[in-house]
Kinemage of the C-alpha trace (Angstrom):
@kinemage 1
@onewidth
@group {chain A} dominant
@subgroup {mainchain}
@vectorlist {calphas} color= white
{ca unk a 1} P 18.473 21.033 37.407
{ca unk a 2} L 18.680 21.458 33.922
{ca unk a 3} L 19.128 17.646 33.177
{ca unk a 4} L 16.005 17.014 35.426
{ca unk a 5} L 13.947 19.492 33.387
{ca unk a 6} L 15.071 17.897 30.278
{ca unk a 7} L 14.037 14.671 31.424
{ca unk a 8} L 10.665 15.829 32.324
{ca unk a 9} L 10.189 17.673 29.059
{ca unk a 10} L 10.766 14.497 26.766
{ca unk a 11} L 8.108 12.752 29.165
{ca unk a 12} L 5.571 15.283 28.097
{ca unk a 13} L 2.676 14.727 25.724
{ca unk a 14} L 1.084 17.555 23.786
{ca unk a 15} L -2.811 17.629 24.407
{ca unk a 16} L -3.987 21.005 22.533
{ca unk a 17} L -7.676 21.389 21.609
{ca unk a 18} L -9.305 23.986 19.737
{ca unk a 19} L -10.078 27.352 21.424
{ca unk a 20} L -12.713 30.260 20.420
{ca unk a 21} L -11.693 33.621 19.195
{ca unk a 22} L -13.217 34.907 22.956
{ca unk a 23} L -10.800 32.986 24.710
{ca unk a 24} L -7.940 34.335 22.493
{ca unk a 25} L -9.073 38.223 23.137
{ca unk a 26} L -9.154 37.613 26.654
{ca unk a 27} L -5.498 36.281 26.700
{ca unk a 28} L -3.349 38.635 24.156
{ca unk a 29} L -0.189 37.764 25.530
{ca unk a 30} L 0.237 33.887 26.154
{ca unk a 31} L 2.826 32.112 28.255
{ca unk a 32} L 3.171 28.381 27.343
{ca unk a 33} L 4.909 26.793 29.935
{ca unk a 34} L 3.516 23.427 29.454
{ca unk a 35} L 3.462 24.069 25.717
{ca unk a 36} L 7.117 24.804 25.560
{ca unk a 37} L 7.744 21.572 27.257
{ca unk a 38} L 5.660 19.874 24.866
{ca unk a 39} L 7.293 21.123 21.760
{ca unk a 40} L 10.728 21.005 22.965
{ca unk a 41} L 9.620 17.330 24.049
{ca unk a 42} L 8.890 16.658 20.068
{ca unk a 43} L 12.551 17.435 19.166
{ca unk a 44} L 12.810 14.031 17.573
{ca unk a 45} L 9.843 14.786 14.746
{ca unk a 46} L 10.945 18.191 13.813
{ca unk a 47} L 14.139 19.664 11.866
{ca unk a 48} L 16.723 21.095 14.278
{ca unk a 49} L 17.186 24.782 13.729
{ca unk a 50} L 20.011 27.350 15.570
{ca unk a 51} L 18.749 30.099 17.583
{ca unk a 52} L 21.652 32.331 17.846
{ca unk a 53} L 22.226 31.018 21.766
{ca unk a 54} L 25.440 29.576 21.815
{ca unk a 55} L 25.379 25.898 22.572
{ca unk a 56} L 21.578 26.292 23.241
{ca unk a 57} L 19.588 24.261 19.916
{ca unk a 58} L 15.888 24.100 19.514
{ca unk a 59} L 13.590 21.962 17.133
{ca unk a 60} L 11.051 23.265 15.606
{ca unk a 61} L 7.232 21.388 15.744
{ca unk a 62} L 4.010 21.476 14.123
{ca unk a 63} L 1.326 21.327 16.521
{ca unk a 64} L -2.252 19.819 15.080
{ca unk a 65} L -5.156 21.453 17.033
{ca unk a 66} L -8.123 19.370 16.980
{ca unk a 67} L -11.543 20.063 18.438
{ca unk a 68} L -12.912 18.346 21.505
{ca unk a 69} L -15.631 18.790 23.653
{ca unk a 70} L -13.625 18.365 26.949
{ca unk a 71} L -11.713 21.348 28.839
{ca unk a 72} L -8.267 21.961 28.493
{ca unk a 73} L -5.772 23.632 30.467
{ca unk a 74} L -4.380 25.375 27.474
{ca unk a 75} L -7.949 26.364 26.317
{ca unk a 76} L -7.102 30.019 26.741
{ca unk a 77} L -3.582 29.714 25.391
{ca unk a 78} L -3.821 29.058 22.000
{ca unk a 79} L -5.076 31.176 18.870
{ca unk a 80} L -7.730 30.091 16.536
{ca unk a 81} L -6.748 27.457 14.104
{ca unk a 82} L -5.216 28.548 10.473
{ca unk a 83} L -3.165 30.912 11.977
{ca unk a 84} L 0.768 31.373 12.478
{ca unk a 85} L 2.182 32.424 15.496
{ca unk a 86} L 5.968 33.093 16.727
{ca unk a 87} L 7.657 31.961 19.555
{ca unk a 88} L 10.481 33.735 21.116
{ca unk a 89} L 13.800 32.380 22.431
{ca unk a 90} L 13.808 30.111 24.919
{ca unk a 91} L 16.849 29.701 27.482
{ca unk a 92} L 17.277 27.284 30.697
{ca unk a 93} L 16.891 30.439 32.900
{ca unk a 94} L 13.181 31.308 31.688
{ca unk a 95} L 11.060 28.203 31.148
{ca unk a 96} L 8.293 29.488 29.529
{ca unk a 97} L 7.713 30.685 25.785
{ca unk a 98} L 6.086 33.752 25.170
{ca unk a 99} L 3.818 34.137 21.873
{ca unk a 100} L 3.909 37.413 20.259
{ca unk a 101} L 2.099 37.600 16.860
{ca unk a 102} L 3.145 40.732 16.153
{ca unk a 103} L 6.692 40.287 16.258
{ca unk a 104} L 9.058 38.565 13.433
{ca unk a 105} L 12.160 37.494 15.200
{ca unk a 106} L 14.759 35.939 12.916
{ca unk a 107} L 15.276 33.465 15.858
{ca unk a 108} L 12.009 32.502 16.267
{ca unk a 109} L 9.881 29.173 15.824
{ca unk a 110} L 6.827 29.009 13.495
{ca unk a 111} L 4.091 26.904 14.814
{ca unk a 112} L 1.202 26.465 12.372
{ca unk a 113} L -2.200 25.630 13.982
{ca unk a 114} L -4.598 23.686 12.137
{ca unk a 115} L -7.658 21.367 12.335
{ca unk a 116} L -8.049 17.788 12.278
{ca unk a 117} L -9.425 17.646 8.543
{ca unk a 118} L -6.168 19.137 7.191
{ca unk a 119} L -3.608 17.736 9.722
{ca unk a 120} L -0.571 16.233 7.967
{ca unk a 121} L -0.439 13.398 10.783
{ca unk a 122} L -4.165 12.324 10.020
{ca unk a 123} L -3.203 12.583 6.307
{ca unk a 124} L -0.554 10.008 6.926
{ca unk a 125} L -2.477 7.844 9.010
{ca unk a 126} L -5.390 7.940 6.479
{ca unk a 127} L -3.005 6.470 3.654
{ca unk a 128} L -1.554 3.253 3.317
{ca unk a 129} L 1.907 2.209 3.118
{ca unk a 130} L 1.813 -0.179 -0.055
{ca unk a 131} L -0.848 -1.275 -2.495
{ca unk a 132} L -0.296 -4.555 -4.488
{ca unk a 133} L -2.248 -4.876 -7.914
{ca unk a 134} L -2.831 -8.380 -9.016
{ca unk a 135} L -2.843 -11.420 -7.305
{ca unk a 136} L -0.807 -15.062 -8.451
{ca unk a 137} L 2.524 -16.139 -7.304
{ca unk a 138} L 3.972 -12.378 -7.554
{ca unk a 139} L 1.194 -10.675 -5.892
{ca unk a 140} L 0.945 -13.177 -3.027
{ca unk a 141} L 4.611 -13.249 -2.694
{ca unk a 142} L 4.934 -9.585 -2.386
{ca unk a 143} L 1.986 -9.431 -0.030
{ca unk a 144} L 3.516 -11.901 2.323
{ca unk a 145} L 7.100 -10.143 2.570
{ca unk a 146} L 5.207 -6.654 3.018
{ca unk a 147} L 2.921 -8.125 5.713
{ca unk a 148} L 5.779 -9.746 7.239
{ca unk a 149} L 7.462 -6.338 7.367
{ca unk a 150} L 4.369 -4.826 9.044
{ca unk a 151} L 3.258 -2.698 5.891
{ca unk a 152} L 0.016 -4.210 6.408
{ca unk a 153} L -0.239 -4.009 2.269
{ca unk a 154} L -3.645 -3.953 0.729
{ca unk a 155} L -3.805 -6.097 -2.290
{ca unk a 156} L -6.019 -5.720 -5.362
{ca unk a 157} L -6.754 -9.452 -6.346
{ca unk a 158} L -8.765 -8.640 -9.390
{ca unk a 159} L -11.311 -11.066 -11.073
{ca unk a 160} L -9.792 -14.176 -12.697
{ca unk a 161} L -11.424 -17.352 -14.189
{ca unk a 162} L -14.599 -18.114 -12.673
{ca unk a 163} L -14.036 -15.086 -10.273
{ca unk a 164} L -11.356 -16.812 -8.052
{ca unk a 165} L -7.872 -14.898 -7.907
{ca unk a 166} L -4.852 -16.605 -8.464
{ca unk a 167} L -3.758 -15.810 -11.459
{ca unk a 168} L -2.767 -18.457 -14.469
{ca unk a 169} L -1.680 -20.913 -12.194
{ca unk a 170} L -5.485 -21.431 -11.486
{ca unk a 171} L -5.865 -23.067 -14.789
{ca unk a 172} L -2.716 -25.370 -14.196
{ca unk a 173} L -3.134 -29.027 -13.149
{ca unk a 174} L 0.434 -30.174 -11.896
{ca unk a 175} L 2.908 -28.039 -10.695
{ca unk a 176} L 5.850 -29.308 -10.275
{ca unk a 177} L 8.812 -27.293 -10.040
{ca unk a 178} L 7.961 -25.381 -6.691
{ca unk a 179} L 10.296 -26.184 -3.874
{ca unk a 180} L 8.762 -28.092 -0.960
{ca unk a 181} L 6.306 -30.057 -2.867
{ca unk a 182} L 8.160 -33.355 -4.067
{ca unk a 183} L 5.329 -34.904 -5.367
{ca unk a 184} L 3.835 -31.490 -6.943
{ca unk a 185} L 0.849 -29.968 -6.040
{ca unk a 186} L -1.852 -28.304 -8.214
{ca unk a 187} L -2.111 -24.862 -9.536
{ca unk a 188} L -5.172 -23.607 -7.559
{ca unk a 189} L -4.157 -25.717 -4.071
{ca unk a 190} L -0.838 -23.634 -4.272
{ca unk a 191} L -2.482 -20.239 -4.778
{ca unk a 192} L -4.862 -21.326 -2.228
{ca unk a 193} L -1.873 -21.846 0.362
{ca unk a 194} L -0.141 -18.575 -0.771
{ca unk a 195} L -3.428 -16.321 -0.209
{ca unk a 196} L -4.203 -18.053 3.071
{ca unk a 197} L -0.591 -17.369 4.131
{ca unk a 198} L -0.713 -13.714 2.855
{ca unk a 199} L -3.999 -13.278 4.970
{ca unk a 200} L -2.533 -14.790 8.427
{ca unk a 201} L 0.514 -12.186 8.498
{ca unk a 202} L -2.033 -9.195 7.788
{ca unk a 203} L -2.449 -8.586 3.986
{ca unk a 204} L -6.062 -6.859 3.138
{ca unk a 205} L -7.472 -8.713 -0.018
{ca unk a 206} L -9.779 -7.318 -2.101
{ca unk a 207} L -11.462 -9.226 -5.164
{ca unk a 208} L -11.756 -5.964 -7.235
{ca unk a 209} L -10.219 -4.690 -10.448
{ca unk a 210} L -8.442 -1.332 -10.074
{ca unk a 211} L -10.275 0.929 -12.402
{ca unk a 212} L -8.098 4.115 -12.066
{ca unk a 213} L -4.276 4.969 -10.827
{ca unk a 214} L -2.772 7.940 -10.202
{ca unk a 215} L 0.666 8.939 -9.309
{ca unk a 216} L 1.293 12.187 -10.333
{ca unk a 217} L 0.950 13.246 -6.502
{ca unk a 218} L 1.957 11.724 -3.246
{ca unk a 219} L 0.367 9.734 -1.757
{ca unk a 220} L -0.777 7.781 -4.913
{ca unk a 221} L -4.448 6.976 -5.629
{ca unk a 222} L -5.534 3.813 -6.582
{ca unk a 223} L -9.224 3.312 -6.874
{ca unk a 224} L -11.335 0.402 -7.735
{ca unk a 225} L -15.378 0.359 -8.178
{ca unk a 226} L -15.729 -0.381 -4.506
{ca unk a 227} L -13.007 1.953 -2.764
{ca unk a 228} L -10.691 4.603 -2.932
{ca unk a 229} L -7.088 4.047 -1.293
{ca unk a 230} L -4.311 6.760 -0.798
{ca unk a 231} L -0.640 5.379 -0.760
{ca unk a 232} L 2.752 5.572 -0.994
{ca unk a 233} L 4.247 2.607 -2.802
{ca unk a 234} L 2.470 0.585 -5.625
{ca unk a 235} L 3.475 -2.767 -6.726
{ca unk a 236} L 2.261 -3.981 -10.362
{ca unk a 237} L 1.935 -7.953 -10.233
{ca unk a 238} L -0.755 -8.292 -13.175
{ca unk a 239} L 0.567 -11.443 -14.508
{ca unk a 240} L 0.300 -12.201 -18.066
{ca unk a 241} L -2.373 -13.124 -20.505
{ca unk a 242} L -2.543 -15.133 -23.550
{ca unk a 243} L -1.484 -13.780 -26.653
{ca unk a 244} L -4.062 -13.748 -29.538
{ca unk a 245} L -3.095 -15.219 -33.099
{ca unk a 246} L -5.309 -12.536 -34.785
{ca unk a 247} L -6.611 -15.008 -37.132
{ca unk a 248} L -9.699 -13.905 -39.629
{ca unk a 249} L -13.067 -14.224 -37.197
{ca unk a 250} L -11.068 -15.400 -33.985
{ca unk a 251} L -12.966 -12.992 -31.736
{ca unk a 252} L -16.241 -14.460 -33.536
{ca unk a 253} L -14.798 -18.197 -32.231
{ca unk a 254} L -13.459 -16.837 -29.215
{ca unk a 255} L -14.869 -19.620 -26.817
{ca unk a 256} L -16.649 -21.377 -29.374
{ca unk a 257} L -13.769 -23.516 -30.454
{ca unk a 258} L -10.774 -21.413 -29.625
{ca unk a 259} L -9.773 -21.305 -26.031
{ca unk a 260} L -6.467 -20.007 -24.310
{ca unk a 261} L -7.305 -22.656 -21.478
{ca unk a 262} L -6.913 -26.373 -21.780
{ca unk a 263} L -8.041 -27.089 -18.037
{ca unk a 264} L -11.301 -25.064 -18.318
{ca unk a 265} L -12.696 -26.172 -21.641
{ca unk a 266} L -10.687 -29.681 -22.511
{ca unk a 267} L -13.409 -31.382 -20.925
{ca unk a 268} L -16.555 -29.717 -22.787
{ca unk a 269} L -18.511 -31.487 -25.384
{ca unk a 270} L -17.148 -28.966 -28.007
{ca unk a 271} L -13.435 -30.294 -27.746
{ca unk a 272} L -13.839 -33.777 -26.491
{ca unk a 273} L -13.275 -36.491 -28.665
{ca unk a 274} L -12.213 -34.193 -31.254
{ca unk a 275} L -9.077 -33.524 -32.983
{ca unk a 276} L -7.034 -30.658 -31.667
{ca unk a 277} L -4.116 -28.230 -32.205
{ca unk a 278} L -2.069 -26.567 -29.789
{ca unk a 279} L -0.502 -23.495 -30.844
{ca unk a 280} L 3.206 -22.727 -29.157
{ca unk a 281} L 6.489 -24.830 -28.032
{ca unk a 282} L 6.808 -23.793 -24.585
{ca unk a 283} L 6.150 -25.551 -21.147
{ca unk a 284} L 2.572 -23.752 -21.061
{ca unk a 285} L 2.019 -24.997 -24.861
{ca unk a 286} L 3.333 -28.529 -23.742
{ca unk a 287} L 1.655 -28.855 -20.570
{ca unk a 288} L -1.995 -27.775 -22.414
{ca unk a 289} L -1.328 -30.331 -25.126
{ca unk a 290} L -0.551 -33.385 -22.519
{ca unk a 291} L -3.842 -32.518 -20.451
{ca unk a 292} L -5.678 -32.690 -23.971
{ca unk a 293} L -4.905 -36.115 -24.903
{ca unk a 294} L -6.997 -37.044 -21.844
{ca unk a 295} L -10.405 -35.827 -23.942
{ca unk a 296} L -9.011 -35.362 -27.755
{ca unk a 297} L -8.813 -38.147 -29.864
{ca unk a 298} L -5.584 -36.538 -31.253
{ca unk a 299} L -3.768 -33.465 -30.465
{ca unk a 300} L -1.361 -31.429 -32.686
{ca unk a 301} L 1.415 -29.265 -31.387
{ca unk a 302} L 2.184 -26.524 -33.780
{ca unk a 303} L 5.577 -24.479 -33.210
{ca unk a 304} L 7.626 -22.100 -35.078
{ca unk a 305} L 10.908 -23.654 -34.823
{ca unk a 306} L 12.261 -26.761 -35.407
{ca unk a 307} L 12.582 -27.785 -31.860
{ca unk a 308} L 10.428 -27.134 -28.554
{ca unk a 309} L 11.431 -24.361 -26.128
{ca unk a 310} L 9.921 -26.336 -23.366
{ca unk a 311} L 12.215 -27.535 -20.491
{ca unk a 312} L 13.620 -31.135 -20.784
{ca unk a 313} L 11.261 -32.605 -18.745
{ca unk a 314} L 8.315 -31.508 -20.603
{ca unk a 315} L 9.997 -32.386 -23.972
{ca unk a 316} L 10.631 -36.146 -22.640
{ca unk a 317} L 6.656 -36.507 -22.035
């Protein structure tokens, strides 16, 4: 009989509704056989505690009391919200729990009744698992993996060149070292494919800049100009930005003769047919210099060392 009772208990669902003070006064001693079954059925969600009953072990449970217009068979069985009640020990011989607010037994189960506004369960549902700040290859890759793990990530892509997310690869003409594209692929095309793949697996994308981040308390708070999101993990994938040379009057001539994006400005009348200089010796600098040869009369590549830091393939070009 005990085994059959346990099986019925674990299949019981808890449906508790808010009760008024009038209902509470009419039932000073509550007998909750159904509540006892429900609380015991929630044993996987609560911490195990000993009740001093030998081999009998109980588990504590938190019951969230939510307002509901529909009547409930337990409407006369619960105290009002924000109260703490005590449940006396239960045994197989007595299948009901007698609630006694005045007695504080050392072997009691504490159950907190709360409204839906401060329910911890609802707070968990309102919080995201992970927020990813940034797009580009790193941000979209993180979004794909998190989405495939059913974490439903939220991605703040930010504003990029021309209002299009995708990181610095959006300014790259040819990507020849990414697996799966033997003939190469343009940076914008690759980023578009990554973005569509992240969306396909369930990532939620917002083209918004993050303006505020609070990680002092859990859940964390991530806020943009449009929304505020609570989450339990944050992935930073903000990418890189071009280095400034800090030359005299550099800010004055930025985008007026000084640029950090050859693909954006190289074909403009300001640079077309001119003698240009590219500062740097890595892959990015050499790729930009090669691209500018399509439009400039002559291109100088200025490096700090006696040799280039770029890959051998780029140097051979």
